[in-house]
Every structure is written in structure tokens, then in C-alpha cells.
N, CA, C and O atoms as a Tripos MOL2 file, in Angstrom:
@<TRIPOS>MOLECULE
protein
  284   283    71     0     0
PROTEIN
NO_CHARGES

@<TRIPOS>ATOM
      1 N          -1.0260    4.0500    7.0020 N.3       1 MET1
      2 CA          0.3680    4.4580    6.9210 C.3       1 MET1
      3 C           0.4870    5.8590    6.3170 C.2       1 MET1
      4 O           1.3270    6.6540    6.7390 O.2       1 MET1
      5 N          -0.3550    6.1530    5.3310 N.am      2 GLU2
      6 CA         -0.2950    7.4560    4.6980 C.3       2 GLU2
      7 C          -0.5780    8.5750    5.7000 C.2       2 GLU2
      8 O           0.0380    9.6390    5.6410 O.2       2 GLU2
      9 N          -1.5090    8.3290    6.6160 N.am      3 GLU3
     10 CA         -1.8190    9.3220    7.6520 C.3       3 GLU3
     11 C          -0.5900    9.5600    8.5200 C.2       3 GLU3
     12 O          -0.2850   10.6950    8.8860 O.2       3 GLU3
     13 N           0.1030    8.4900    8.8430 N.am      4 ARG4
     14 CA          1.3170    8.6040    9.6570 C.3       4 ARG4
     15 C           2.3760    9.4220    8.9300 C.2       4 ARG4
     16 O           3.0690   10.2320    9.5460 O.2       4 ARG4
     17 N           2.5020    9.2150    7.6250 N.am      5 LEU5
     18 CA          3.4640    9.9820    6.8430 C.3       5 LEU5
     19 C           3.1040   11.4630    6.8410 C.2       5 LEU5
     20 O           3.9920   12.3140    6.9070 O.2       5 LEU5
     21 N           1.8170   11.7790    6.7670 N.am      6 LYS6
     22 CA          1.4010   13.1840    6.7920 C.3       6 LYS6
     23 C           1.7630   13.8250    8.1250 C.2       6 LYS6
     24 O           2.2070   14.9720    8.1650 O.2       6 LYS6
     25 N           1.5770   13.0980    9.1980 N.am      7 ILE7
     26 CA          1.9400   13.6160   10.5170 C.3       7 ILE7
     27 C           3.4420   13.8640   10.5730 C.2       7 ILE7
     28 O           3.8880   14.8990   11.0670 O.2       7 ILE7
     29 N           4.2110   12.9200   10.0700 N.am      8 ASN8
     30 CA          5.6610   13.0660   10.1020 C.3       8 ASN8
     31 C           6.1280   14.2490    9.2680 C.2       8 ASN8
     32 O           7.0430   14.9620    9.6800 O.2       8 ASN8
     33 N           5.5240   14.4730    8.1050 N.am      9 ILE9
     34 CA          5.9500   15.5960    7.2810 C.3       9 ILE9
     35 C           5.6140   16.9130    7.9730 C.2       9 ILE9
     36 O           6.3640   17.8810    7.8460 O.2       9 ILE9
     37 N           4.5010   16.9670    8.7010 N.am     10 GLU10
     38 CA          4.1760   18.1780    9.4570 C.3      10 GLU10
     39 C           5.2110   18.4060   10.5550 C.2      10 GLU10
     40 O           5.6220   19.5410   10.7970 O.2      10 GLU10
     41 N           5.6290   17.3380   11.2140 N.am     11 GLU11
     42 CA          6.6570   17.4660   12.2430 C.3      11 GLU11
     43 C           7.9670   17.9420   11.6290 C.2      11 GLU11
     44 O           8.6710   18.7580   12.2230 O.2      11 GLU11
     45 N           8.2970   17.4350   10.4420 N.am     12 LEU12
     46 CA          9.5170   17.8700    9.7600 C.3      12 LEU12
     47 C           9.4530   19.3570    9.4260 C.2      12 LEU12
     48 O          10.4430   20.0740    9.5690 O.2      12 LEU12
     49 N           8.3030   19.8090    8.9890 N.am     13 ARG13
     50 CA          8.1670   21.2360    8.6640 C.3      13 ARG13
     51 C           8.3610   22.1000    9.9040 C.2      13 ARG13
     52 O           9.0020   23.1490    9.8430 O.2      13 ARG13
     53 N           7.8040   21.6550   11.0310 N.am     14 LYS14
     54 CA          7.9800   22.3990   12.2800 C.3      14 LYS14
     55 C           9.4460   22.4290   12.6840 C.2      14 LYS14
     56 O           9.9630   23.4710   13.0870 O.2      14 LYS14
     57 N          10.1120   21.2870   12.5760 N.am     15 LEU15
     58 CA         11.5320   21.2340   12.9230 C.3      15 LEU15
     59 C          12.3500   22.1080   11.9870 C.2      15 LEU15
     60 O          13.2960   22.7720   12.4110 O.2      15 LEU15
     61 N          11.9830   22.1050   10.7260 N.am     16 ARG16
     62 CA         12.7090   22.9120    9.7550 C.3      16 ARG16
     63 C          12.5940   24.3910   10.1140 C.2      16 ARG16
     64 O          13.5710   25.1340   10.0170 O.2      16 ARG16
     65 N          11.4010   24.8170   10.5290 N.am     17 ASN17
     66 CA         11.2270   26.2080   10.9530 C.3      17 ASN17
     67 C          12.0840   26.5040   12.1790 C.2      17 ASN17
     68 O          12.6780   27.5780   12.2750 O.2      17 ASN17
     69 N          12.1510   25.5720   13.1020 N.am     18 LEU18
     70 CA         12.9700   25.7380   14.2920 C.3      18 LEU18
     71 C          14.4450   25.8400   13.9110 C.2      18 LEU18
     72 O          15.1760   26.6600   14.4670 O.2      18 LEU18
     73 N          14.8810   25.0150   12.9720 N.am     19 ASP19
     74 CA         16.2730   25.0590   12.5490 C.3      19 ASP19
     75 C          16.6000   26.3550   11.8200 C.2      19 ASP19
     76 O          17.7110   26.8710   11.9390 O.2      19 ASP19
     77 N          15.6570   26.8760   11.0780 N.am     20 THR20
     78 CA         15.8590   28.1650   10.4230 C.3      20 THR20
     79 C          16.0350   29.2590   11.4690 C.2      20 THR20
     80 O          16.8860   30.1370   11.3280 O.2      20 THR20
     81 N          15.2310   29.1960   12.5080 N.am     21 PHE21
     82 CA         15.3470   30.1450   13.6140 C.3      21 PHE21
     83 C          16.7320   30.0370   14.2580 C.2      21 PHE21
     84 O          17.3700   31.0500   14.5430 O.2      21 PHE21
     85 N          17.1920   28.8040   14.4850 N.am     22 CYS22
     86 CA         18.5150   28.5960   15.0850 C.3      22 CYS22
     87 C          19.6150   29.1190   14.1650 C.2      22 CYS22
     88 O          20.6090   29.6750   14.6330 O.2      22 CYS22
     89 N          19.4370   28.9410   12.8640 N.am     23 ALA23
     90 CA         20.4240   29.4570   11.9140 C.3      23 ALA23
     91 C          20.4930   30.9770   11.9940 C.2      23 ALA23
     92 O          21.5780   31.5540   11.9170 O.2      23 ALA23
     93 N          19.3530   31.6230   12.1480 N.am     24 ASP24
     94 CA         19.3370   33.0800   12.3130 C.3      24 ASP24
     95 C          20.0740   33.4850   13.5870 C.2      24 ASP24
     96 O          20.8250   34.4600   13.5920 O.2      24 ASP24
     97 N          19.8580   32.7390   14.6580 N.am     25 LEU25
     98 CA         20.5740   33.0230   15.9040 C.3      25 LEU25
     99 C          22.0800   32.8870   15.7030 C.2      25 LEU25
    100 O          22.8600   33.6970   16.2040 O.2      25 LEU25
    101 N          22.4750   31.8630   14.9740 N.am     26 ALA26
    102 CA         23.9000   31.6360   14.7440 C.3      26 ALA26
    103 C          24.5120   32.7760   13.9360 C.2      26 ALA26
    104 O          25.6280   33.2140   14.2160 O.2      26 ALA26
    105 N          23.7830   33.2510   12.9410 N.am     27 GLU27
    106 CA         24.2910   34.3630   12.1360 C.3      27 GLU27
    107 C          24.4470   35.6260   12.9760 C.2      27 GLU27
    108 O          25.3290   36.4440   12.7140 O.2      27 GLU27
    109 N          23.6040   35.7830   13.9710 N.am     28 ASN28
    110 CA         23.6770   36.9470   14.8640 C.3      28 ASN28
    111 C          24.6380   36.7130   16.0230 C.2      28 ASN28
    112 O          24.6840   37.4990   16.9690 O.2      28 ASN28
    113 N          25.3990   35.6340   15.9450 N.am     29 LYS29
    114 CA         26.4080   35.2680   16.9480 C.3      29 LYS29
    115 C          25.8010   34.8960   18.2960 C.2      29 LYS29
    116 O          26.4830   34.9540   19.3200 O.2      29 LYS29
    117 N          24.5250   34.5150   18.3050 N.am     30 SER30
    118 CA         23.9030   34.0460   19.5410 C.3      30 SER30
    119 C          24.2080   32.5730   19.7820 C.2      30 SER30
    120 O          24.0220   32.0660   20.8880 O.2      30 SER30
    121 N          24.6810   31.8830   18.7330 N.am     31 LEU31
    122 CA         25.1070   30.4850   18.8420 C.3      31 LEU31
    123 C          26.5720   30.3930   18.4360 C.2      31 LEU31
    124 O          27.0670   31.2360   17.6880 O.2      31 LEU31
    125 N          27.2520   29.3890   18.9180 N.am     32 SER32
    126 CA         28.6550   29.2000   18.5520 C.3      32 SER32
    127 C          28.7640   28.7390   17.1000 C.2      32 SER32
    128 O          27.7760   28.3230   16.4940 O.2      32 SER32
    129 N          29.9680   28.8160   16.5530 N.am     33 GLU33
    130 CA         30.2100   28.3620   15.1800 C.3      33 GLU33
    131 C          29.8880   26.8790   15.0210 C.2      33 GLU33
    132 O          29.3100   26.4670   14.0160 O.2      33 GLU33
    133 N          30.2620   26.0840   16.0140 N.am     34 GLU34
    134 CA         29.9900   24.6460   15.9350 C.3      34 GLU34
    135 C          28.4870   24.3790   15.9430 C.2      34 GLU34
    136 O          28.0010   23.5410   15.1840 O.2      34 GLU34
    137 N          27.7580   25.0830   16.7910 N.am     35 ALA35
    138 CA         26.2980   24.9270   16.8290 C.3      35 ALA35
    139 C          25.6900   25.3480   15.4940 C.2      35 ALA35
    140 O          24.7380   24.7290   15.0190 O.2      35 ALA35
    141 N          26.2370   26.3940   14.8950 N.am     36 PHE36
    142 CA         25.7600   26.8550   13.5950 C.3      36 PHE36
    143 C          25.9570   25.7740   12.5380 C.2      36 PHE36
    144 O          25.0590   25.5280   11.7330 O.2      36 PHE36
    145 N          27.1180   25.1280   12.5300 N.am     37 ARG37
    146 CA         27.3870   24.0580   11.5590 C.3      37 ARG37
    147 C          26.4280   22.8890   11.7600 C.2      37 ARG37
    148 O          25.9460   22.2990   10.7920 O.2      37 ARG37
    149 N          26.1550   22.5600   13.0140 N.am     38 ILE38
    150 CA         25.2220   21.4650   13.3130 C.3      38 ILE38
    151 C          23.8260   21.8170   12.8090 C.2      38 ILE38
    152 O          23.1520   20.9890   12.1970 O.2      38 ILE38
    153 N          23.4000   23.0460   13.0680 N.am     39 VAL39
    154 CA         22.0770   23.4890   12.6170 C.3      39 VAL39
    155 C          21.9950   23.4340   11.0970 C.2      39 VAL39
    156 O          20.9890   22.9800   10.5510 O.2      39 VAL39
    157 N          23.0320   23.8850   10.4100 N.am     40 LYS40
    158 CA         23.0310   23.8480    8.9500 C.3      40 LYS40
    159 C          22.9360   22.4210    8.4360 C.2      40 LYS40
    160 O          22.2230   22.1570    7.4680 O.2      40 LYS40
    161 N          23.6450   21.5010    9.0720 N.am     41 ARG41
    162 CA         23.6180   20.0970    8.6570 C.3      41 ARG41
    163 C          22.2320   19.4940    8.8740 C.2      41 ARG41
    164 O          21.7130   18.7830    8.0130 O.2      41 ARG41
    165 N          21.6420   19.7860   10.0270 N.am     42 VAL42
    166 CA         20.2950   19.2760   10.3200 C.3      42 VAL42
    167 C          19.2870   19.8550    9.3300 C.2      42 VAL42
    168 O          18.4270   19.1340    8.8240 O.2      42 VAL42
    169 N          19.3900   21.1440    9.0560 N.am     43 LEU43
    170 CA         18.4820   21.7840    8.1120 C.3      43 LEU43
    171 C          18.6060   21.1490    6.7300 C.2      43 LEU43
    172 O          17.6000   20.9080    6.0620 O.2      43 LEU43
    173 N          19.8190   20.8830    6.3080 N.am     44 LYS44
    174 CA         20.0420   20.2370    5.0090 C.3      44 LYS44
    175 C          19.3810   18.8610    4.9750 C.2      44 LYS44
    176 O          18.7330   18.5060    3.9910 O.2      44 LYS44
    177 N          19.5430   18.0890    6.0450 N.am     45 ASN45
    178 CA         18.9400   16.7560    6.1070 C.3      45 ASN45
    179 C          17.4200   16.8280    6.1160 C.2      45 ASN45
    180 O          16.7580   16.0370    5.4440 O.2      45 ASN45
    181 N          16.8640   17.7670    6.8690 N.am     46 LEU46
    182 CA         15.4090   17.9150    6.9100 C.3      46 LEU46
    183 C          14.8540   18.3300    5.5520 C.2      46 LEU46
    184 O          13.8000   17.8530    5.1330 O.2      46 LEU46
    185 N          15.5600   19.2110    4.8750 N.am     47 THR47
    186 CA         15.1350   19.6420    3.5500 C.3      47 THR47
    187 C          15.1370   18.4640    2.5850 C.2      47 THR47
    188 O          14.2200   18.3140    1.7770 O.2      47 THR47
    189 N          16.1690   17.6300    2.6700 N.am     48 LYS48
    190 CA         16.2520   16.4360    1.8090 C.3      48 LYS48
    191 C          15.1130   15.4750    2.1230 C.2      48 LYS48
    192 O          14.4860   14.9440    1.2060 O.2      48 LYS48
    193 N          14.8360   15.2430    3.4010 N.am     49 LEU49
    194 CA         13.7390   14.3530    3.7850 C.3      49 LEU49
    195 C          12.4010   14.8680    3.2620 C.2      49 LEU49
    196 O          11.5870   14.0970    2.7540 O.2      49 LEU49
    197 N          12.1830   16.1570    3.3870 N.am     50 GLN50
    198 CA         10.9310   16.7420    2.9150 C.3      50 GLN50
    199 C          10.8220   16.6060    1.3990 C.2      50 GLN50
    200 O           9.7600   16.2630    0.8810 O.2      50 GLN50
    201 N          11.9000   16.8690    0.6980 N.am     51 SER51
    202 CA         11.9080   16.7410   -0.7560 C.3      51 SER51
    203 C          11.6250   15.3050   -1.1800 C.2      51 SER51
    204 O          10.8300   15.0680   -2.0900 O.2      51 SER51
    205 N          12.2730   14.3500   -0.5220 N.am     52 ASP52
    206 CA         12.0490   12.9330   -0.8290 C.3      52 ASP52
    207 C          10.6040   12.5410   -0.5810 C.2      52 ASP52
    208 O          10.0050   11.8260   -1.3850 O.2      52 ASP52
    209 N          10.0450   13.0020    0.5190 N.am     53 TYR53
    210 CA          8.6550   12.6790    0.8410 C.3      53 TYR53
    211 C           7.7160   13.2370   -0.2200 C.2      53 TYR53
    212 O           6.8180   12.5370   -0.6880 O.2      53 TYR53
    213 N           7.9190   14.4880   -0.5980 N.am     54 GLU54
    214 CA          7.0370   15.1130   -1.5770 C.3      54 GLU54
    215 C           7.1380   14.4090   -2.9240 C.2      54 GLU54
    216 O           6.1380   14.2700   -3.6280 O.2      54 GLU54
    217 N           8.3350   13.9660   -3.2860 N.am     55 GLU55
    218 CA          8.5250   13.2210   -4.5300 C.3      55 GLU55
    219 C           7.7670   11.8900   -4.4790 C.2      55 GLU55
    220 O           7.0990   11.5150   -5.4430 O.2      55 GLU55
    221 N           7.8720   11.1900   -3.3680 N.am     56 GLU56
    222 CA          7.1580    9.9220   -3.1990 C.3      56 GLU56
    223 C           5.6500   10.1470   -3.1850 C.2      56 GLU56
    224 O           4.8960    9.3280   -3.7120 O.2      56 GLU56
    225 N           5.2120   11.2360   -2.5940 N.am     57 ASP57
    226 CA          3.7870   11.5570   -2.5520 C.3      57 ASP57
    227 C           3.2510   11.7520   -3.9670 C.2      57 ASP57
    228 O           2.1570   11.2840   -4.2840 O.2      57 ASP57
    229 N           4.0080   12.4350   -4.8130 N.am     58 GLU58
    230 CA          3.5990   12.6230   -6.2090 C.3      58 GLU58
    231 C           3.5130   11.2850   -6.9320 C.2      58 GLU58
    232 O           2.5880   11.0670   -7.7150 O.2      58 GLU58
    233 N           4.4590   10.3890   -6.6860 N.am     59 LYS59
    234 CA          4.4250    9.0630   -7.3110 C.3      59 LYS59
    235 C           3.1800    8.3000   -6.8800 C.2      59 LYS59
    236 O           2.5250    7.6610   -7.7030 O.2      59 LYS59
    237 N           2.8490    8.3640   -5.5880 N.am     60 ARG60
    238 CA          1.6550    7.6770   -5.0930 C.3      60 ARG60
    239 C           0.3930    8.2430   -5.7380 C.2      60 ARG60
    240 O          -0.5140    7.4900   -6.0930 O.2      60 ARG60
    241 N           0.3320    9.5560   -5.8890 N.am     61 LYS61
    242 CA         -0.8360   10.1810   -6.5210 C.3      61 LYS61
    243 C          -0.9770    9.7220   -7.9680 C.2      61 LYS61
    244 O          -2.0810    9.4090   -8.4120 O.2      61 LYS61
    245 N           0.1350    9.6790   -8.7090 N.am     62 ARG62
    246 CA          0.0860    9.2290  -10.1020 C.3      62 ARG62
    247 C          -0.3630    7.7780  -10.1950 C.2      62 ARG62
    248 O          -1.1520    7.4240  -11.0710 O.2      62 ARG62
    249 N           0.1380    6.9370   -9.2910 N.am     63 GLU63
    250 CA         -0.2590    5.5250   -9.2870 C.3      63 GLU63
    251 C          -1.7500    5.3830   -9.0080 C.2      63 GLU63
    252 O          -2.4270    4.5850   -9.6560 O.2      63 GLU63
    253 N          -2.2690    6.1460   -8.0530 N.am     64 ARG64
    254 CA         -3.7030    6.0980   -7.7480 C.3      64 ARG64
    255 C          -4.5370    6.5370   -8.9450 C.2      64 ARG64
    256 O          -5.5870    5.9580   -9.2210 O.2      64 ARG64
    257 N          -4.0660    7.5700   -9.6610 N.am     65 GLU65
    258 CA         -4.7900    8.0360  -10.8440 C.3      65 GLU65
    259 C          -4.7800    6.9790  -11.9380 C.2      65 GLU65
    260 O          -5.7870    6.7830  -12.6190 O.2      65 GLU65
    261 N          -3.6510    6.2970  -12.1120 N.am     66 LYS66
    262 CA         -3.5720    5.2290  -13.1140 C.3      66 LYS66
    263 C          -4.5710    4.1300  -12.7990 C.2      66 LYS66
    264 O          -5.2670    3.6370  -13.6870 O.2      66 LYS66
    265 N          -4.6390    3.7500  -11.5350 N.am     67 ILE67
    266 CA         -5.5700    2.7040  -11.1190 C.3      67 ILE67
    267 C          -7.0100    3.1930  -11.2890 C.2      67 ILE67
    268 O          -7.8670    2.4650  -11.7900 O.2      67 ILE67
    269 N          -7.2610    4.4140  -10.8720 N.am     68 LYS68
    270 CA         -8.6150    4.9730  -10.9190 C.3      68 LYS68
    271 C          -9.1390    5.0580  -12.3500 C.2      68 LYS68
    272 O         -10.2980    4.7330  -12.6100 O.2      68 LYS68
    273 N          -8.2930    5.4900  -13.2700 N.am     69 TYR69
    274 CA         -8.7290    5.6790  -14.6490 C.3      69 TYR69
    275 C          -8.3600    4.5120  -15.5560 C.2      69 TYR69
    276 O          -8.5980    4.5620  -16.7620 O.2      69 TYR69
    277 N          -7.7810    3.4660  -14.9810 N.am     70 GLY70
    278 CA         -7.4590    2.2580  -15.7400 C.3      70 GLY70
    279 C          -6.3830    2.4620  -16.7860 C.2      70 GLY70
    280 O          -6.4470    1.8770  -17.8670 O.2      70 GLY70
    281 N          -5.4100    3.2720  -16.4800 N.am     71 LEU71
    282 CA         -4.3170    3.5370  -17.4330 C.3      71 LEU71
    283 C          -3.2010    2.5500  -17.2960 C.2      71 LEU71
    284 O          -2.2110    2.6330  -18.0220 O.2      71 LEU71
@<TRIPOS>BOND
     1     1     2 1
     2     2     3 1
     3     3     4 2
     4     3     5 am
     5     5     6 1
     6     6     7 1
     7     7     8 2
     8     7     9 am
     9     9    10 1
    10    10    11 1
    11    11    12 2
    12    11    13 am
    13    13    14 1
    14    14    15 1
    15    15    16 2
    16    15    17 am
    17    17    18 1
    18    18    19 1
    19    19    20 2
    20    19    21 am
    21    21    22 1
    22    22    23 1
    23    23    24 2
    24    23    25 am
    25    25    26 1
    26    26    27 1
    27    27    28 2
    28    27    29 am
    29    29    30 1
    30    30    31 1
    31    31    32 2
    32    31    33 am
    33    33    34 1
    34    34    35 1
    35    35    36 2
    36    35    37 am
    37    37    38 1
    38    38    39 1
    39    39    40 2
    40    39    41 am
    41    41    42 1
    42    42    43 1
    43    43    44 2
    44    43    45 am
    45    45    46 1
    46    46    47 1
    47    47    48 2
    48    47    49 am
    49    49    50 1
    50    50    51 1
    51    51    52 2
    52    51    53 am
    53    53    54 1
    54    54    55 1
    55    55    56 2
    56    55    57 am
    57    57    58 1
    58    58    59 1
    59    59    60 2
    60    59    61 am
    61    61    62 1
    62    62    63 1
    63    63    64 2
    64    63    65 am
    65    65    66 1
    66    66    67 1
    67    67    68 2
    68    67    69 am
    69    69    70 1
    70    70    71 1
    71    71    72 2
    72    71    73 am
    73    73    74 1
    74    74    75 1
    75    75    76 2
    76    75    77 am
    77    77    78 1
    78    78    79 1
    79    79    80 2
    80    79    81 am
    81    81    82 1
    82    82    83 1
    83    83    84 2
    84    83    85 am
    85    85    86 1
    86    86    87 1
    87    87    88 2
    88    87    89 am
    89    89    90 1
    90    90    91 1
    91    91    92 2
    92    91    93 am
    93    93    94 1
    94    94    95 1
    95    95    96 2
    96    95    97 am
    97    97    98 1
    98    98    99 1
    99    99   100 2
   100    99   101 am
   101   101   102 1
   102   102   103 1
   103   103   104 2
   104   103   105 am
   105   105   106 1
   106   106   107 1
   107   107   108 2
   108   107   109 am
   109   109   110 1
   110   110   111 1
   111   111   112 2
   112   111   113 am
   113   113   114 1
   114   114   115 1
   115   115   116 2
   116   115   117 am
   117   117   118 1
   118   118   119 1
   119   119   120 2
   120   119   121 am
   121   121   122 1
   122   122   123 1
   123   123   124 2
   124   123   125 am
   125   125   126 1
   126   126   127 1
   127   127   128 2
   128   127   129 am
   129   129   130 1
   130   130   131 1
   131   131   132 2
   132   131   133 am
   133   133   134 1
   134   134   135 1
   135   135   136 2
   136   135   137 am
   137   137   138 1
   138   138   139 1
   139   139   140 2
   140   139   141 am
   141   141   142 1
   142   142   143 1
   143   143   144 2
   144   143   145 am
   145   145   146 1
   146   146   147 1
   147   147   148 2
   148   147   149 am
   149   149   150 1
   150   150   151 1
   151   151   152 2
   152   151   153 am
   153   153   154 1
   154   154   155 1
   155   155   156 2
   156   155   157 am
   157   157   158 1
   158   158   159 1
   159   159   160 2
   160   159   161 am
   161   161   162 1
   162   162   163 1
   163   163   164 2
   164   163   165 am
   165   165   166 1
   166   166   167 1
   167   167   168 2
   168   167   169 am
   169   169   170 1
   170   170   171 1
   171   171   172 2
   172   171   173 am
   173   173   174 1
   174   174   175 1
   175   175   176 2
   176   175   177 am
   177   177   178 1
   178   178   179 1
   179   179   180 2
   180   179   181 am
   181   181   182 1
   182   182   183 1
   183   183   184 2
   184   183   185 am
   185   185   186 1
   186   186   187 1
   187   187   188 2
   188   187   189 am
   189   189   190 1
   190   190   191 1
   191   191   192 2
   192   191   193 am
   193   193   194 1
   194   194   195 1
   195   195   196 2
   196   195   197 am
   197   197   198 1
   198   198   199 1
   199   199   200 2
   200   199   201 am
   201   201   202 1
   202   202   203 1
   203   203   204 2
   204   203   205 am
   205   205   206 1
   206   206   207 1
   207   207   208 2
   208   207   209 am
   209   209   210 1
   210   210   211 1
   211   211   212 2
   212   211   213 am
   213   213   214 1
   214   214   215 1
   215   215   216 2
   216   215   217 am
   217   217   218 1
   218   218   219 1
   219   219   220 2
   220   219   221 am
   221   221   222 1
   222   222   223 1
   223   223   224 2
   224   223   225 am
   225   225   226 1
   226   226   227 1
   227   227   228 2
   228   227   229 am
   229   229   230 1
   230   230   231 1
   231   231   232 2
   232   231   233 am
   233   233   234 1
   234   234   235 1
   235   235   236 2
   236   235   237 am
   237   237   238 1
   238   238   239 1
   239   239   240 2
   240   239   241 am
   241   241   242 1
   242   242   243 1
   243   243   244 2
   244   243   245 am
   245   245   246 1
   246   246   247 1
   247   247   248 2
   248   247   249 am
   249   249   250 1
   250   250   251 1
   251   251   252 2
   252   251   253 am
   253   253   254 1
   254   254   255 1
   255   255   256 2
   256   255   257 am
   257   257   258 1
   258   258   259 1
   259   259   260 2
   260   259   261 am
   261   261   262 1
   262   262   263 1
   263   263   264 2
   264   263   265 am
   265   265   266 1
   266   266   267 1
   267   267   268 2
   268   267   269 am
   269   269   270 1
   270   270   271 1
   271   271   272 2
   272   271   273 am
   273   273   274 1
   274   274   275 1
   275   275   276 2
   276   275   277 am
   277   277   278 1
   278   278   279 1
   279   279   280 2
   280   279   281 am
   281   281   282 1
   282   282   283 1
   283   283   284 2
@<TRIPOS>SUBSTRUCTURE
     1 MET1         2 RESIDUE 1 A MET
     2 GLU2         6 RESIDUE 1 A GLU
     3 GLU3        10 RESIDUE 1 A GLU
     4 ARG4        14 RESIDUE 1 A ARG
     5 LEU5        18 RESIDUE 1 A LEU
     6 LYS6        22 RESIDUE 1 A LYS
     7 ILE7        26 RESIDUE 1 A ILE
     8 ASN8        30 RESIDUE 1 A ASN
     9 ILE9        34 RESIDUE 1 A ILE
    10 GLU10       38 RESIDUE 1 A GLU
    11 GLU11       42 RESIDUE 1 A GLU
    12 LEU12       46 RESIDUE 1 A LEU
    13 ARG13       50 RESIDUE 1 A ARG
    14 LYS14       54 RESIDUE 1 A LYS
    15 LEU15       58 RESIDUE 1 A LEU
    16 ARG16       62 RESIDUE 1 A ARG
    17 ASN17       66 RESIDUE 1 A ASN
    18 LEU18       70 RESIDUE 1 A LEU
    19 ASP19       74 RESIDUE 1 A ASP
    20 THR20       78 RESIDUE 1 A THR
    21 PHE21       82 RESIDUE 1 A PHE
    22 CYS22       86 RESIDUE 1 A CYS
    23 ALA23       90 RESIDUE 1 A ALA
    24 ASP24       94 RESIDUE 1 A ASP
    25 LEU25       98 RESIDUE 1 A LEU
    26 ALA26      102 RESIDUE 1 A ALA
    27 GLU27      106 RESIDUE 1 A GLU
    28 ASN28      110 RESIDUE 1 A ASN
    29 LYS29      114 RESIDUE 1 A LYS
    30 SER30      118 RESIDUE 1 A SER
    31 LEU31      122 RESIDUE 1 A LEU
    32 SER32      126 RESIDUE 1 A SER
    33 GLU33      130 RESIDUE 1 A GLU
    34 GLU34      134 RESIDUE 1 A GLU
    35 ALA35      138 RESIDUE 1 A ALA
    36 PHE36      142 RESIDUE 1 A PHE
    37 ARG37      146 RESIDUE 1 A ARG
    38 ILE38      150 RESIDUE 1 A ILE
    39 VAL39      154 RESIDUE 1 A VAL
    40 LYS40      158 RESIDUE 1 A LYS
    41 ARG41      162 RESIDUE 1 A ARG
    42 VAL42      166 RESIDUE 1 A VAL
    43 LEU43      170 RESIDUE 1 A LEU
    44 LYS44      174 RESIDUE 1 A LYS
    45 ASN45      178 RESIDUE 1 A ASN
    46 LEU46      182 RESIDUE 1 A LEU
    47 THR47      186 RESIDUE 1 A THR
    48 LYS48      190 RESIDUE 1 A LYS
    49 LEU49      194 RESIDUE 1 A LEU
    50 GLN50      198 RESIDUE 1 A GLN
    51 SER51      202 RESIDUE 1 A SER
    52 ASP52      206 RESIDUE 1 A ASP
    53 TYR53      210 RESIDUE 1 A TYR
    54 GLU54      214 RESIDUE 1 A GLU
    55 GLU55      218 RESIDUE 1 A GLU
    56 GLU56      222 RESIDUE 1 A GLU
    57 ASP57      226 RESIDUE 1 A ASP
    58 GLU58      230 RESIDUE 1 A GLU
    59 LYS59      234 RESIDUE 1 A LYS
    60 ARG60      238 RESIDUE 1 A ARG
    61 LYS61      242 RESIDUE 1 A LYS
    62 ARG62      246 RESIDUE 1 A ARG
    63 GLU63      250 RESIDUE 1 A GLU
    64 ARG64      254 RESIDUE 1 A ARG
    65 GLU65      258 RESIDUE 1 A GLU
    66 LYS66      262 RESIDUE 1 A LYS
    67 ILE67      266 RESIDUE 1 A ILE
    68 LYS68      270 RESIDUE 1 A LYS
    69 TYR69      274 RESIDUE 1 A TYR
    70 GLY70      278 RESIDUE 1 A GLY
    71 LEU71      282 RESIDUE 1 A LEU
């Protein structure tokens, strides 16, 4: 399962880069205002997902260390 999570976080990072690109297009008026709002919302959600994943990853690492060192 952990391998699957790593794959998903990589996909999220790629999508986040794509959304950043779309946000740049929107700022340059290459996208409509509505499309810009959608991109901003998606980017916010992706950022939250990535943050949540990284937080959970740190918890898993701490738990493994506790088990490994018998704490």
C-alpha cells in the first residue's frame, strides 16, 4: 500500500505543476475567469492532499522508528 501511496503523491505533484501552469495562463488572460477559479480551487485541494499525505508519512516514519528502537 505504501508503494501505491508514493505513486499517487507523484501523480499529485505532476497535477499540481499542471495546475500552476494553468493558473499562469489564466493570469495572462489565456483562460476565462471561471476556468481560473476552477484551477485555483483544484490547486488548493491538491496542495491540501499533498500536505495531508506528507503529514501522515511523517507519522508512519515515527511509528516505525518507535517499533525499531523499542520506544
